C-alpha positions as CSV (number, residue, x, y, z in Angstrom):
1,X,-12.9,-19.0,-1.5
2,X,-9.5,-19.7,1.1
3,X,-9.7,-17.7,3.9
4,X,-7.3,-14.4,3.9
5,X,-4.5,-15.0,7.0
6,X,-4.0,-10.8,7.6
7,X,-0.2,-9.2,8.0
8,X,0.9,-6.5,8.4
9,X,4.7,-5.6,7.6
10,X,6.8,-2.2,9.1
11,X,9.5,-0.1,7.5
12,X,11.6,3.3,8.6
13,X,12.1,6.2,6.4
14,X,13.5,9.9,6.9
15,X,11.5,11.9,5.6
16,X,8.6,13.9,6.4
17,X,4.8,12.9,6.7
18,X,3.6,14.9,4.3
19,X,5.8,13.7,1.5
20,X,5.5,10.1,2.7
21,X,1.7,11.0,2.1
22,X,2.0,11.2,-0.9
23,X,3.7,8.7,-2.2
24,X,1.5,6.2,-0.8
25,X,-2.0,7.8,-1.8
26,X,-1.6,10.4,-5.2
27,X,-1.5,8.3,-8.3
28,X,1.8,10.3,-9.2
29,X,3.2,9.1,-6.2
30,X,2.0,5.4,-6.2
31,X,3.4,4.7,-9.8
32,X,7.3,6.0,-8.7
33,X,7.1,2.1,-6.6
34,X,3.9,0.5,-6.7
35,X,2.5,0.2,-9.9
36,X,4.1,1.0,-13.4
37,X,0.7,3.2,-14.1
38,X,-2.1,4.2,-11.6
39,X,-5.0,6.1,-13.1
40,X,-7.8,7.7,-10.9
41,X,-11.2,8.1,-11.6
42,X,-12.7,9.6,-8.8
43,X,-11.8,7.3,-5.8
44,X,-11.0,4.4,-7.9
45,X,-7.5,3.7,-8.9
46,X,-6.4,1.4,-11.7
47,X,-3.2,-0.2,-10.8
48,X,-1.3,-1.4,-13.7
49,X,1.4,-3.6,-13.7
50,X,3.4,-5.7,-16.2
51,X,0.6,-7.6,-18.1
52,X,-2.0,-7.8,-15.3
53,X,-4.0,-4.6,-13.5
54,X,-6.4,-4.4,-10.8
55,X,-8.9,-2.0,-9.5
56,X,-9.4,-0.6,-6.2
57,X,-11.7,1.7,-3.9
58,X,-10.1,4.3,-1.7
59,X,-12.5,3.4,1.4
60,X,-9.9,5.2,4.0
61,X,-7.7,8.0,4.1
62,X,-6.2,10.7,6.5
63,X,-4.2,13.6,5.2
64,X,-0.8,12.6,6.6
65,X,-1.4,9.6,8.5
66,X,-2.6,6.7,6.5
67,X,-4.7,5.2,3.3
68,X,-6.8,1.9,2.8
69,X,-7.5,0.1,-0.5
70,X,-10.1,-2.0,-1.4
71,X,-9.6,-4.1,-4.1
72,X,-12.5,-4.2,-6.3
73,X,-11.9,-7.2,-8.2
74,X,-11.4,-9.7,-5.6
75,X,-14.7,-8.2,-3.8
76,X,-18.2,-10.3,-3.0
77,X,-21.0,-8.2,-1.2
78,X,-20.5,-10.2,1.8
79,X,-16.7,-9.7,2.5
80,X,-14.9,-6.5,4.0
81,X,-11.8,-7.9,2.7
82,X,-9.4,-7.7,0.7
83,X,-8.1,-4.1,1.7
84,X,-4.1,-2.7,1.9
85,X,-3.3,0.0,4.6
86,X,-0.2,1.9,4.4
87,X,-0.3,4.0,8.0
88,X,2.5,6.4,8.9
89,X,3.5,6.2,12.5
90,X,6.0,9.2,13.6
91,X,8.9,7.2,15.6
92,X,9.2,9.8,18.0
93,X,12.7,8.0,20.1
94,X,14.5,8.0,16.1
95,X,12.6,10.9,14.5
96,X,11.9,8.3,12.1
97,X,8.6,7.6,10.3
98,X,7.5,3.7,10.0
99,X,5.5,2.9,7.3
100,X,3.0,0.5,8.3
101,X,1.2,-1.9,5.4
102,X,-1.8,-4.0,6.5
103,X,-2.4,-7.0,3.5
104,X,-4.0,-10.3,3.3
105,X,-2.7,-13.1,1.4
106,X,-3.7,-17.1,1.5
107,X,-1.3,-19.3,3.9
108,X,0.7,-20.6,0.6
109,X,1.0,-17.0,-0.6
110,X,2.2,-15.3,2.4
111,X,5.5,-15.3,1.8
112,X,5.2,-14.6,-1.7
113,X,3.2,-11.2,-1.1
114,X,5.8,-10.5,1.5
115,X,8.4,-10.7,-0.7
116,X,6.5,-8.7,-3.0
117,X,6.3,-5.6,-1.0
118,X,10.0,-5.7,0.3
119,X,10.7,-5.4,-2.9
120,X,8.2,-2.8,-4.0
121,X,9.0,-0.2,-0.7
122,X,12.8,-0.6,-1.4
123,X,12.1,1.2,-4.2
124,X,10.1,3.5,-2.4
125,X,12.8,4.0,0.1
126,X,15.3,4.6,-2.5
127,X,13.3,8.3,-3.6
128,X,13.9,8.8,0.2
129,X,17.8,8.0,0.1
130,X,17.2,5.9,3.0
């Protein structure tokens, strides 16, 4: 298995922490911008995209602050990665929120993965008229 490189992206939002948290933590919210369909069974989320699907376990969360998903199909017993974390940070100077997304990718796929996040988050930003 290749070594994965951790990366973090930051995006600005003009909304409330509660609304943004709902968009990143619920099947309904995630279906509006992240995947075509999201289903859950307890703490396992099934993300469906055109022609593919991926399962992730919700391994960490704090209401209105962050969610962390561990991808199940890529995980071995000894690994703690790959995971995706979406963290909300208040920006006191601008009164905006920042959404920090931490993900992992192989070096060869890093730029591609970052562009995918940019495209997906643009959909999310449109929900809040940014």
